[in-house]
C-alpha positions in Angstrom: -65.0 -30.6 17.1 -67.1 -28.6 19.6 -68.9 -25.4 18.9 -66.0 -23.2 20.2 -63.5 -25.0 18.0 -65.6 -24.4 14.9 -66.1 -20.8 15.9 -62.4 -20.5 15.9 -62.4 -21.5 12.3 -64.7 -18.6 11.5 -62.5 -16.2 13.5 -59.4 -17.4 11.7 -61.1 -16.9 8.3 -62.0 -13.3 9.3 -58.5 -12.5 10.5 -56.6 -14.1 7.6 -58.9 -13.2 4.7 -61.8 -10.9 5.4 -60.6 -8.1 7.6 -57.4 -7.4 5.6 -59.7 -6.7 2.6 -62.0 -4.4 4.6 -61.9 -0.9 3.3 -59.1 -2.0 1.0 -61.1 -3.1 -2.0 -60.3 -1.8 -5.5 -63.0 -1.5 -8.1 -61.8 -4.7 -9.8 -62.3 -6.6 -6.6 -66.1 -6.1 -6.7 -68.4 -7.8 -9.2 -72.2 -8.2 -9.6 -73.6 -11.7 -9.8 -76.9 -10.1 -10.8 -78.1 -6.5 -10.7 -77.5 -5.3 -7.2 -76.1 -8.6 -5.9 -72.5 -7.9 -5.1 -69.6 -10.3 -4.6 -66.0 -9.4 -3.8 -62.7 -11.1 -3.9 -62.9 -11.4 -0.1 -66.2 -13.4 -0.4 -64.5 -15.9 -2.7 -61.3 -16.1 -0.7 -63.1 -16.4 2.6 -65.3 -19.3 1.3 -62.3 -21.1 0.0 -60.4 -20.6 3.2 -63.2 -21.8 5.5 -64.1 -24.7 3.2 -60.5 -25.9 3.5 -60.5 -25.7 7.3 -63.8 -27.5 7.6 -62.9 -30.3 5.2 -59.6 -30.8 7.1 -61.6 -31.1 10.3 -64.5 -33.1 8.9 -63.3 -35.2 5.9 -66.6 -36.9 5.5 -68.8 -33.8 5.5 -70.3 -32.0 2.5 -69.1 -28.4 2.6 -70.6 -25.8 0.3 -71.1 -22.0 0.4 -73.0 -19.3 -1.3 -70.4 -18.6 -4.0 -69.8 -22.2 -4.8 -73.6 -22.8 -5.2 -73.9 -19.7 -7.4 -71.3 -21.2 -9.7 -72.9 -24.7 -9.6 -76.5 -24.6 -8.3 -76.7 -28.4 -8.5 -74.4 -28.6 -5.4 -77.2 -27.2 -3.2 -79.9 -29.7 -4.4 -78.6 -32.7 -2.4 -78.0 -30.9 0.9 -81.2 -32.1 2.5 -80.1 -35.7 1.9 -76.6 -35.3 3.1 -75.7 -37.2 6.3 -73.5 -34.3 7.4 -73.1 -30.9 5.8 -71.8 -27.4 6.4 -73.3 -24.4 4.6 -71.2 -21.2 4.5 -72.1 -17.5 4.0 -68.5 -16.3 3.8 -69.4 -12.6 4.1 -73.0 -11.9 5.0 -73.8 -8.2 4.3 -71.5 -7.9 1.3 -72.9 -4.6 0.2 -72.2 -3.2 3.7 -68.6 -4.6 3.5 -68.1 -3.0 0.1 -69.2 0.4 1.5 -66.9 0.1 4.5 -69.7 -0.6 7.1 -69.1 -2.7 10.2 -72.4 -4.6 9.7 -71.0 -7.7 8.1 -70.0 -11.1 9.3 -69.6 -14.8 8.7 -72.5 -17.3 9.0 -72.1 -21.1 9.2 -74.8 -23.8 9.6 -74.3 -27.5 10.2 -76.9 -30.0 9.2 -77.3 -33.7 9.7 -79.8 -35.5 7.6 -81.2 -32.1 6.5 -81.8 -30.9 10.0 -80.0 -27.9 11.3 -78.1 -29.0 14.4 -75.7 -26.1 15.0 -75.2 -22.5 13.9 -72.6 -19.7 14.2 -72.6 -16.0 13.5 -69.3 -14.1 13.9 -69.3 -10.3 13.6 -65.6 -9.4 13.2 -66.0 -5.6 13.8 -68.0 -6.0 17.0 -66.4 -9.1 18.4 -69.8 -10.7 19.0 -70.1 -14.4 18.5 -73.5 -16.1 18.5 -73.5 -19.9 18.7 -76.5 -22.2 18.8 -76.9 -26.0 19.2 -80.2 -27.7 18.8 -81.7 -28.4 22.2 -79.0 -26.5 24.0 -80.0 -22.8 23.4 -78.1 -19.9 22.0 -75.2 -18.0 23.4 -73.5 -14.7 22.8 -69.8 -14.8 23.6 -70.5 -17.8 25.9 -73.4 -16.4 27.8 -77.1 -17.1 27.3 -79.0 -14.6 25.2 -81.8 -12.9 27.1 -84.5 -11.3 25.0 -85.7 -8.0 26.3 -89.4 -7.3 26.4 -90.9 -4.0 25.4 -94.3 -2.4 26.0 -95.1 -1.7 22.4 -96.9 -3.1 19.3 -94.7 -5.7 17.5 -91.8 -3.9 15.7 -90.5 -5.3 12.5 -87.9 -4.6 9.9 -87.5 -5.1 6.2 -85.0 -4.4 3.4 -87.9 -3.4 1.1 -88.1 0.4 0.9 -91.9 0.4 0.2 -92.5 -1.4 3.5 -90.7 1.0 5.7 -93.3 2.7 8.0 -96.0 0.1 7.3 -98.0 -0.4 10.5 -100.9 -2.6 9.5 -103.5 0.2 10.1 -102.2 0.7 13.6 -101.8 -3.0 14.6 -98.0 -3.0 14.2 -95.3 -0.5 15.1 -94.1 1.3 12.0 -91.7 -1.1 10.2 -88.0 0.1 10.2 -85.1 -0.5 7.8 -83.2 -3.7 8.2 -79.4 -3.8 8.5 -79.1 -5.5 5.1 -77.2 -8.4 6.9 -78.8 -11.4 8.4 -75.9 -11.7 10.8 -77.1 -8.5 12.4 -80.9 -8.8 11.8 -81.3 -12.2 13.5 -79.4 -11.0 16.6 -81.7 -8.0 16.7 -84.6 -10.4 17.0 -82.8 -12.5 19.6 -82.2 -9.5 21.8 -85.7 -8.0 21.3 -84.5 -4.9 19.5 -86.9 -6.2 16.8 -89.9 -8.4 17.2 -90.0 -9.8 13.7 -88.2 -9.8 10.3 -89.7 -10.5 6.9 -87.5 -11.9 4.1 -88.5 -12.5 0.5 -85.4 -14.7 -0.3 -84.9 -17.9 1.6 -81.3 -18.9 0.8 -80.1 -21.5 3.4 -76.7 -19.8 3.9 -78.6 -16.7 5.1 -81.2 -18.3 7.3 -80.4 -21.8 8.6 -78.1 -20.6 11.4 -80.2 -17.6 12.4 -83.5 -19.6 12.3 -82.0 -22.2 14.7 -80.9 -19.4 17.0 -84.3 -17.7 17.1 -86.1 -21.1 17.7 -83.7 -22.0 20.5 -84.4 -18.7 22.1 -88.2 -19.3 22.1 -89.0 -17.7 18.7 -90.4 -18.8 15.4 -89.1 -19.1 11.8 -91.8 -20.0 9.4 -93.0 -19.3 5.9 -96.0 -17.1 5.5 -98.2 -20.2 5.2 -97.1 -21.4 8.6 -94.5 -24.0 7.7 -91.3 -24.3 9.7 -88.2 -23.1 7.7 -85.8 -25.8 6.7 -83.5 -26.9 3.9 -86.6 -28.2 2.1 -88.4 -24.9 2.1 -89.2 -23.6 -1.4 -91.9 -21.0 -0.7 -91.3 -17.3 -0.9 -91.7 -15.1 2.2 -90.1 -16.0 5.5 -91.3 -14.5 8.7 -89.0 -14.7 11.8 -90.3 -13.5 15.2 -89.1 -13.6 18.7 -92.3 -15.1 20.1 -95.6 -16.6 18.9 -97.8 -13.5 19.5 -95.4 -11.3 17.5 -95.3 -13.9 14.6 -99.1 -14.1 14.5 -99.6 -10.3 14.6 -97.2 -9.8 11.8 -98.4 -12.7 9.7 -102.1 -11.6 10.0 -101.3 -8.0 9.1 -98.4 -8.2 6.6 -99.2 -6.9 3.2 -97.2 -9.5 1.3 -97.9 -13.3 1.5 
């Protein structure tokens, strides 16, 4: 199935499962997997729906998602050795979704032999679809993504409150608040609205697709010690940047390694 065909599966999942639940959640539809880490009935339903569609289309592929791996962490350990796999984030930005914010979406990554080959981000409320294929670039609604350049010091974002406003003693633009959703943060780097993003958690469902997109658009996705992000990454601290100079400036001046 080509990239547009798989994108159609993400859109179908949003139409059938996610959007009908948007701003319609009751209290008993929302749980905490751990303090502050929310999951909803829509997350679970969306993962089951998209998993079924992918398994029907690719019977030989391993298909797992964030909620499945949470229930059985062992399912994620063999992904790097799988000949063909799909990794689902059924609703990225769950907290935003719970609070009725548009900044949520579906993320899907495809890997072959542990290497990310294709990635998708679908934002149901904006109608923006980002699709990347290794060696073929990244597109927004079918058109190449062009990164805008700005005459400023590198501008970054973080979800950590204590880092907001950090400027590396004048060597960075003051850090701003992230969107709390990789499906919006990665596109911000793609378009040049942000020059870099720093993440403390490196879950593959959050980062595989977006990292491929940034790399295909001339950017960098590496851990703070300079290793390229992949399914095998175990370090903490992921720095994603739209270009090499921004990555180096952020890495050299960031207060957390």
